[in-house]
Backbone bond lengths (Angstrom), bond angles and torsions (degrees), N, CA, C in turn:
res aa  C-N    CA-C-N  psi(-1)  N-CA   C-N-CA  omega(-1)  CA-C   N-CA-C  phi
1 X - - - 1.380 - - 1.658 113.65 -
2 X 1.372 106.51 -42.05 1.585 113.91 177.99 1.340 108.25 -65.19
3 X 1.388 123.56 -37.07 1.406 120.76 -177.43 1.498 117.06 -68.40
4 X 1.358 110.92 -28.49 1.561 121.01 178.24 1.466 102.00 -71.07
5 X 1.253 126.18 -45.78 1.476 127.07 177.55 1.509 112.80 -59.27
6 X 1.315 116.17 -45.14 1.559 122.08 176.60 1.583 108.57 -61.64
7 X 1.310 113.94 -42.18 1.545 112.76 -173.29 1.602 108.44 -74.39
8 X 1.423 117.56 -34.06 1.502 116.13 171.22 1.408 115.79 -60.47
9 X 1.347 118.23 -39.96 1.555 127.39 -178.95 1.368 103.59 -60.32
10 X 1.366 115.73 -48.44 1.602 118.21 -173.96 1.543 112.15 -64.26
11 X 1.276 118.57 -34.02 1.412 127.27 179.11 1.504 108.57 -66.68
12 X 1.376 112.06 -47.41 1.492 116.39 -172.10 1.586 108.50 -70.95
13 X 1.440 119.63 -36.22 1.342 128.93 -179.04 1.640 106.51 -69.99
14 X 1.196 123.70 -25.62 1.461 126.53 -174.11 1.466 106.86 -81.71
15 X 1.314 121.17 -22.27 1.533 123.75 -173.76 1.409 112.17 85.24
16 X 1.318 127.05 12.01 1.268 127.23 177.15 1.532 110.57 -77.85
17 X 1.257 119.94 133.39 1.517 121.88 179.23 1.530 109.80 -74.32
18 X 1.264 114.20 138.76 1.462 122.23 173.65 1.480 109.46 -99.70
19 X 1.507 113.28 131.03 1.408 115.25 -179.98 1.521 108.44 -119.84
20 X 1.313 116.46 136.24 1.503 119.46 -174.98 1.498 107.75 -66.34
21 X 1.283 107.68 150.69 1.592 116.73 171.12 1.388 115.02 -83.70
22 X 1.389 118.82 150.35 1.451 117.04 -177.10 1.536 106.81 -70.58
23 X 1.478 110.65 162.72 1.439 115.17 -174.18 1.550 105.44 -81.30
24 X 1.240 118.03 140.90 1.437 127.53 -179.39 1.634 109.98 -71.19
25 X 1.155 114.42 154.39 1.601 122.02 179.66 1.583 106.35 -55.18
26 X 1.406 118.07 -40.42 1.370 123.73 -177.34 1.496 104.54 -61.99
27 X 1.216 122.97 -59.95 1.440 125.80 176.64 1.498 118.63 -48.31
28 X 1.355 113.47 -37.41 1.618 119.32 176.11 1.523 110.04 -64.21
29 X 1.290 119.46 -34.12 1.450 118.51 -175.52 1.453 107.31 -76.55
30 X 1.372 124.34 -20.54 1.379 121.84 -175.07 1.566 108.16 -77.85
31 X 1.339 117.71 -31.39 1.451 121.36 174.27 1.530 113.08 -122.95
32 X 1.422 117.56 71.88 1.330 120.45 -176.46 1.497 112.47 -67.87
33 X 1.520 115.79 157.50 1.475 111.35 174.62 1.377 112.57 -64.54
34 X 1.335 112.27 168.02 1.569 120.24 -174.19 1.539 100.02 -75.72
35 X 1.349 113.87 146.77 1.514 120.38 175.82 1.496 110.73 -121.21
36 X 1.329 113.42 145.86 1.404 121.84 177.54 1.561 102.96 -80.14
37 X 1.322 122.10 136.61 1.448 126.88 -174.99 1.610 108.50 -127.91
38 X 1.265 115.78 133.77 1.447 120.77 167.87 1.632 109.57 -61.66
39 X 1.166 118.49 126.04 1.386 122.34 178.63 1.487 113.49 -91.54
40 X 1.355 112.79 -51.67 1.495 121.15 179.98 1.493 109.25 -153.86
41 X 1.413 114.82 166.39 1.380 116.75 177.75 1.658 102.94 -151.93
42 X 1.325 121.90 136.10 1.422 118.99 175.85 1.480 108.97 -149.86
43 X 1.312 116.12 163.49 1.462 125.61 -176.94 1.510 110.90 -93.98
44 X 1.344 109.58 -138.95 1.601 115.72 -178.36 1.515 107.19 -91.68
45 X 1.376 109.56 87.51 1.540 115.17 178.45 1.389 111.48 -112.58
46 X 1.346 120.15 163.33 1.383 124.86 -179.33 1.521 111.02 -61.38
47 X 1.346 117.01 152.82 1.488 120.05 -172.92 1.588 111.13 -63.99
48 X 1.355 117.11 -33.67 1.436 124.84 179.38 1.535 109.77 -63.50
49 X 1.351 116.11 -37.33 1.460 121.80 -177.47 1.687 102.98 -75.36
50 X 1.246 116.21 -39.78 1.531 121.19 -179.55 1.517 108.51 -64.84
51 X 1.340 119.12 -33.42 1.493 121.18 -173.51 1.567 104.11 -73.25
52 X 1.393 117.39 -36.73 1.450 119.41 178.03 1.492 110.49 -60.75
53 X 1.318 116.65 -41.74 1.455 115.87 177.66 1.628 118.53 -66.71
54 X 1.388 111.42 -37.35 1.418 127.65 172.04 1.625 109.40 -58.14
55 X 1.369 111.31 -44.02 1.450 113.08 179.94 1.611 111.53 -60.82
56 X 1.242 115.49 -38.63 1.444 117.56 176.14 1.437 113.48 -65.54
57 X 1.321 119.44 -39.77 1.512 123.97 172.88 1.542 108.11 -60.94
58 X 1.339 117.85 -52.10 1.511 116.89 174.63 1.670 116.93 -44.53
59 X 1.333 109.87 -44.23 1.448 115.26 178.78 1.520 111.37 -62.80
60 X 1.325 119.92 -39.45 1.404 119.92 -177.66 1.632 108.43 -67.11
61 X 1.372 107.23 -38.98 1.516 109.29 -177.42 1.428 114.19 -75.32
62 X 1.342 123.15 -26.35 1.404 125.52 169.26 1.502 110.02 -63.51
63 X 1.444 117.99 -38.25 1.408 119.69 -177.35 1.462 120.92 -74.88
64 X 1.476 105.74 -17.27 1.663 111.99 176.35 1.578 101.54 -136.46
65 X 1.435 112.70 92.99 1.489 120.19 -175.83 1.464 116.04 -68.91
66 X 1.505 116.33 -6.47 1.467 119.64 176.95 1.592 108.46 -92.21
67 X 1.189 122.41 -22.73 1.450 122.53 -174.96 1.521 110.69 -76.03
68 X 1.339 109.74 158.92 1.529 118.06 176.74 1.566 105.55 -116.86
69 X 1.278 109.13 163.55 1.592 119.13 173.15 1.634 104.65 -113.61
70 X 1.371 106.61 140.00 1.493 112.09 170.03 1.516 109.21 -116.36
71 X 1.152 121.40 135.14 1.564 124.66 -173.42 1.582 100.13 -123.82
72 X 1.346 112.00 111.29 1.476 115.37 -176.36 1.563 105.43 -112.70
73 X 1.314 115.65 115.51 1.523 122.96 -173.66 1.425 104.53 -93.50
74 X 1.304 118.58 144.60 1.498 129.90 168.80 1.430 113.14 -121.20
75 X 1.446 112.51 135.32 1.356 121.30 177.44 1.590 107.59 -82.35
76 X 1.376 113.30 156.67 1.519 112.53 173.20 1.514 116.71 -81.01
77 X 1.357 109.14 -170.52 1.658 108.49 -179.96 1.410 116.29 -73.68
78 X 1.363 118.60 -26.68 1.317 128.08 171.69 1.547 114.45 -84.15
79 X 1.276 120.75 107.68 1.400 126.71 -173.13 1.493 120.41 -58.57
80 X 1.266 117.12 119.55 1.466 126.96 176.19 1.517 101.23 -127.15
81 X 1.251 118.09 116.59 1.515 124.82 -177.39 1.462 109.88 -61.93
82 X 1.317 116.30 122.25 1.525 128.81 175.31 1.591 111.20 72.50
83 X 1.325 118.80 20.16 1.378 124.13 179.28 1.507 109.48 -63.32
84 X 1.286 123.35 -50.97 1.417 124.73 -174.26 1.528 112.75 -59.64
85 X 1.289 111.50 -49.53 1.592 119.75 -179.83 1.557 111.85 -60.54
86 X 1.411 108.80 -41.01 1.490 120.26 -175.58 1.501 107.19 -60.55
87 X 1.393 117.41 -44.04 1.443 122.78 -176.69 1.623 107.59 -68.08
88 X 1.235 119.19 -43.60 1.437 125.41 -179.59 1.637 110.65 -64.50
89 X 1.305 111.56 -35.89 1.527 116.14 -176.39 1.567 107.25 -74.46
90 X 1.336 116.59 -40.25 1.432 123.84 177.79 1.590 111.47 -57.90
91 X 1.290 116.69 -42.94 1.510 121.21 168.41 1.341 115.24 -58.15
92 X 1.316 117.79 -45.41 1.549 127.28 179.81 1.454 108.33 -58.25
93 X 1.358 114.43 -49.88 1.525 118.90 -176.82 1.605 110.71 -63.10
94 X 1.300 116.05 -41.55 1.345 121.45 179.03 1.637 112.05 -59.16
95 X 1.409 114.03 -43.16 1.433 115.20 -178.06 1.502 112.95 -76.83
96 X 1.395 120.71 -29.05 1.315 123.29 174.12 1.538 118.85 -73.19
97 X 1.323 115.76 -49.80 1.418 125.86 176.38 1.489 113.81 -70.09
98 X 1.260 116.94 -59.02 1.494 122.63 -175.83 1.391 119.88 -71.77
99 X 1.531 112.02 -41.18 1.363 113.89 -171.28 1.637 110.61 -112.61
100 X 1.320 117.05 3.98 1.493 118.93 170.31 1.447 114.78 80.51
101 X 1.279 118.44 13.62 1.621 122.21 178.45 1.523 111.84 -77.54
102 X 1.302 117.81 117.36 1.444 121.42 -179.55 1.528 110.02 -46.08
103 X 1.216 118.41 124.34 1.562 127.24 171.22 1.401 116.17 -39.23
104 X 1.412 117.83 -40.45 1.439 125.36 -176.33 1.547 109.04 -74.94
105 X 1.155 120.91 -14.48 1.546 122.21 170.03 1.470 113.70 -88.24
106 X 1.166 125.74 -1.18 1.481 129.73 -176.06 1.553 108.67 -119.81
107 X 1.298 115.89 110.74 1.383 125.50 178.45 1.514 114.93 -103.40
108 X 1.385 120.45 120.73 1.413 119.52 177.79 1.437 114.58 -105.39
109 X 1.266 117.53 149.40 1.503 122.60 -179.25 1.413 114.48 -149.39
110 X 1.374 118.29 142.68 1.512 123.76 173.77 1.586 107.07 -78.76
111 X 1.328 108.07 123.36 1.564 107.05 -171.56 1.540 105.65 -99.52
112 X 1.369 120.49 -6.39 1.517 119.29 175.46 1.531 102.93 113.70
113 X 1.291 119.51 -143.86 1.416 124.10 -171.80 1.597 113.83 -127.49
114 X 1.315 108.27 149.76 1.479 117.98 177.68 1.570 106.26 -129.69
115 X 1.239 114.03 -173.67 1.463 118.50 174.00 1.495 113.76 -73.55
116 X 1.366 110.93 -32.71 1.393 119.18 -176.39 1.652 105.29 -133.38
117 X 1.326 117.61 144.32 1.504 121.60 179.33 1.572 102.41 -56.37
118 X 1.286 109.10 159.88 1.636 116.37 174.99 1.475 109.43 172.85
119 X 1.306 113.70 -174.73 1.334 127.72 179.22 1.567 121.02 -145.39
120 X 1.237 123.53 149.54 1.323 128.87 173.48 1.526 110.19 -112.34
121 X 1.338 121.10 133.77 1.555 123.56 172.28 1.399 107.66 -108.58
122 X 1.335 114.39 140.03 1.564 117.36 175.94 1.538 101.02 -138.20
123 X 1.369 110.21 148.16 1.478 125.18 172.58 1.541 100.61 -103.69
124 X 1.445 121.13 129.41 1.308 121.03 178.95 1.621 105.32 -124.50
125 X 1.264 120.41 114.30 1.498 125.43 172.87 1.350 111.65 -65.02
126 X 1.315 115.28 154.51 1.538 122.50 172.69 1.565 110.10 -54.40
127 X 1.299 112.75 121.06 1.521 116.00 175.26 1.542 109.37 96.50
128 X 1.310 120.60 -3.86 1.501 121.11 173.88 1.589 110.39 -87.75
129 X 1.329 115.12 163.35 1.345 121.77 -179.50 1.568 112.68 -81.86
130 X 1.374 115.92 163.68 1.420 123.28 177.31 1.606 109.94 -69.98
131 X 1.304 114.15 143.48 1.513 114.68 -174.96 1.529 112.79 -82.66
132 X 1.307 114.66 153.87 1.571 118.54 -174.64 1.511 112.47 -78.47
133 X 1.234 121.41 157.48 1.590 125.19 168.76 1.568 105.51 -90.11
134 X 1.282 109.21 155.71 1.507 118.05 -172.85 1.406 108.97 -135.38
135 X 1.501 120.05 55.97 1.544 117.48 176.30 1.647 106.98 -64.10
136 X 1.304 101.76 160.38 1.661 112.52 -174.97 1.513 106.55 -113.93
137 X 1.494 116.61 -26.25 1.510 116.69 176.70 1.567 104.88 -129.41
138 X 1.302 107.12 155.29 1.612 114.85 -176.93 1.546 108.59 -70.99
139 X 1.311 118.44 -48.88 1.481 120.31 -177.85 1.537 110.70 -142.16
140 X 1.315 115.53 161.86 1.281 123.61 -176.93 1.570 108.86 -96.99
141 X 1.382 115.47 155.90 1.495 122.10 173.58 1.552 113.10 -79.33
142 X 1.197 118.45 146.80 1.487 121.16 177.41 1.554 102.31 -79.50
143 X 1.391 111.83 144.92 1.431 115.83 -177.89 1.496 107.59 -74.55
144 X 1.347 113.02 156.04 1.500 116.97 -171.77 1.654 106.55 -69.81
145 X 1.373 113.38 142.58 1.405 118.28 -177.13 1.549 110.75 -67.97
146 X 1.292 117.32 138.43 1.418 118.34 169.03 1.540 114.58 -66.06
147 X 1.174 114.23 141.93 1.594 113.01 174.86 1.626 107.74 -88.26
148 X 1.261 112.46 130.33 1.552 114.49 167.63 1.437 111.74 -99.37
149 X 1.343 116.13 148.95 1.524 117.20 174.88 1.285 112.73 -109.92
């Protein structure tokens, strides 16, 4: 230990600059980069059931005040204009108004279309990337026209 101290003093006295060595792969695994994680996913459920799931998300967000929530809404196979984003915004409003989560910490997104309407909830820690969307169908069908007499 003493010889290491003497060697460092000699390097410092000589004016040679010291450059840090890169972190080894073993050390990188000890402090991995933050990861986006899917918290929950649900289909066309009643709003009371959705609120129970959102309550669990609110608890997680309260426990980690630096993380954000992403709510990705999906429209169903029968087109309803704005359905996906309306579902995501309804969940955001509930978290903000009823559970006190700052609206800036909740990001809503239109995820496209699935066979059934639904949503995905993600927890995104500080420094993690945005979550992907997972649509299952390319486009929705137009609803049948109502006949007028």
